[in-house]
C-alpha positions in Angstrom: -9.9 21.9 -0.1 -10.4 19.6 2.8 -7.5 17.5 3.9 -8.7 14.0 2.8 -7.7 11.1 0.6 -10.7 9.1 -0.5 -9.4 6.6 -3.0 -5.9 5.4 -4.0 -5.9 3.9 -7.5 -3.1 1.7 -8.6 -2.4 1.1 -12.3 -1.9 -2.6 -12.9 -0.9 -4.6 -16.0 -2.8 -7.8 -15.1 -6.0 -7.2 -13.2 -6.6 -10.9 -12.2 -3.0 -11.2 -11.0 -3.2 -8.0 -9.0 -6.5 -8.9 -7.4 -5.2 -12.4 -6.5 -2.1 -10.8 -4.8 -4.2 -8.4 -2.6 -6.7 -11.1 -1.8 -3.7 -13.4 -0.7 -2.9 -10.6 1.8 -6.4 -11.1 3.2 -8.1 -8.2 1.5 -11.6 -8.6 0.1 -12.2 -7.1 -3.3 -15.2 -6.4 -5.5 -14.9 -6.3 -9.3 -17.0 -3.9 -11.3 -16.4 -3.2 -15.0 -12.7 -4.3 -15.0 -12.0 -2.4 -11.8 -11.4 -4.0 -8.4 -12.4 -2.0 -5.3 -11.1 -2.8 -1.7 -12.4 -1.1 1.4 -9.2 0.0 3.3 -10.3 1.5 6.6 -11.8 4.9 5.8 -10.6 5.0 2.2 -10.7 2.8 -0.9 -7.9 1.1 -2.8 -8.7 0.6 -6.4 -6.9 -1.6 -9.0 -7.4 -0.5 -12.6 -5.7 -1.1 -15.9 -2.4 0.8 -16.2 -3.3 2.2 -19.6 -6.8 3.2 -18.5 -5.5 5.0 -15.5 -2.9 6.9 -17.5 -5.5 7.9 -20.0 -8.0 8.9 -17.3 -5.3 11.2 -15.8 -4.6 12.7 -19.2 -1.1 11.2 -19.3 0.7 9.2 -21.9 1.1 5.5 -21.0 4.9 5.1 -21.1 4.7 1.8 -19.1 6.2 1.0 -15.7 9.6 2.6 -15.5 11.1 -0.2 -13.4 12.3 2.5 -10.9 10.9 4.5 -8.1 7.9 6.5 -9.2 7.9 9.0 -6.3 5.0 7.5 -4.3 5.0 4.8 -1.6 2.0 3.4 0.2 2.2 2.5 3.9 0.6 0.1 6.2 1.2 0.7 9.9 0.8 -2.2 12.4 0.7 -2.6 16.1 4.0 -4.5 16.7 7.4 -5.3 15.1 6.2 -8.9 14.9 3.3 -7.8 12.7 5.8 -6.1 10.4 7.7 -9.3 9.9 4.5 -11.4 9.6 3.1 -9.1 6.9 6.3 -9.1 5.0 6.3 -12.9 5.0 2.6 -13.0 3.9 3.3 -10.5 1.1 6.3 -12.4 -0.2 4.3 -15.7 -0.2 1.6 -13.8 -2.2 4.2 -12.8 -4.8 5.7 -9.5 -3.5 9.3 -8.7 -3.7 10.8 -7.8 -0.4 12.9 -4.6 -1.0 13.8 -3.9 2.7 13.6 -6.6 5.4 12.2 -5.6 8.7 14.7 -3.6 10.8 14.8 -0.8 13.3 15.2 2.5 11.4 17.6 5.3 12.5 14.5 7.1 13.9 13.8 4.1 16.2 10.7 2.6 14.6 10.6 -0.9 13.1 10.0 -1.0 9.3 10.3 -3.1 6.2 9.1 -2.7 2.6 7.9 -4.7 -0.4 6.7 -4.1 -4.0 3.5 -5.7 -5.3 3.6 -7.6 -8.6 3.2 -4.2 -10.5 6.1 -2.6 -8.7 4.0 -0.4 -6.3 6.1 0.1 -3.1 4.6 -0.6 0.3 6.2 0.3 3.6 5.1 -1.8 6.6 5.9 -0.1 9.9 5.4 -0.2 13.6 5.9 3.3 14.9 4.8 3.9 18.5 4.8 7.6 17.7 1.9 7.0 15.3 -0.5 4.9 17.5 -3.4 3.1 15.8 -6.9 3.4 17.1 -8.9 0.2 17.7 -10.4 0.5 14.2 -6.9 0.8 12.7 -7.1 4.5 11.9 -4.0 6.6 12.3 -3.8 10.2 13.5 -0.8 12.3 12.8 0.6 13.5 16.1 0.9 17.1 17.0 4.6 17.6 16.4 4.5 21.0 18.1 3.9 19.5 21.5 7.1 17.4 21.5 
C-alpha cells in the first residue's frame, strides 16, 4: 500500500452549518448529493452526514461521544502570528478554542480548536516541519538529526 491520504471525511450533524463554518474560514466548497467537498492542498476534505458516514464504514451510529475520538486534524502555518490569527478566525466562525496559542514543551507554537461537530484541529507553527510555497509539508528525516 502506498503511503498516501487522499480524502478525509468528517461526519457532521448539520451539513449547512458545517459548510458555513469551513467557508467562514475561507475554504471554498462544492456540494454534490448532500456531500460537501473542499480541495485542501493535495487532498480532499469532505463533509458528510454523521449517520451516513457511520453506515458507510459499517459502524453503528452511536452519535458524537462528546469526548476525544482518537483523531486530530492539523493545519500548519508559517508563523506564530498565523496560529493566533487562525484561532481567532475559527472562533469567530463558531469554533470552540480548546487550547490558546502557546509555545509547546518541544519549542513550537501551537493552539487548538474544535469545529461545530467537535472535530479537533491543531494549528501549529513548527520550524522543524517547513512548508513549501504551495503549503505542502514534508516530514523531516529524523535520522539525520
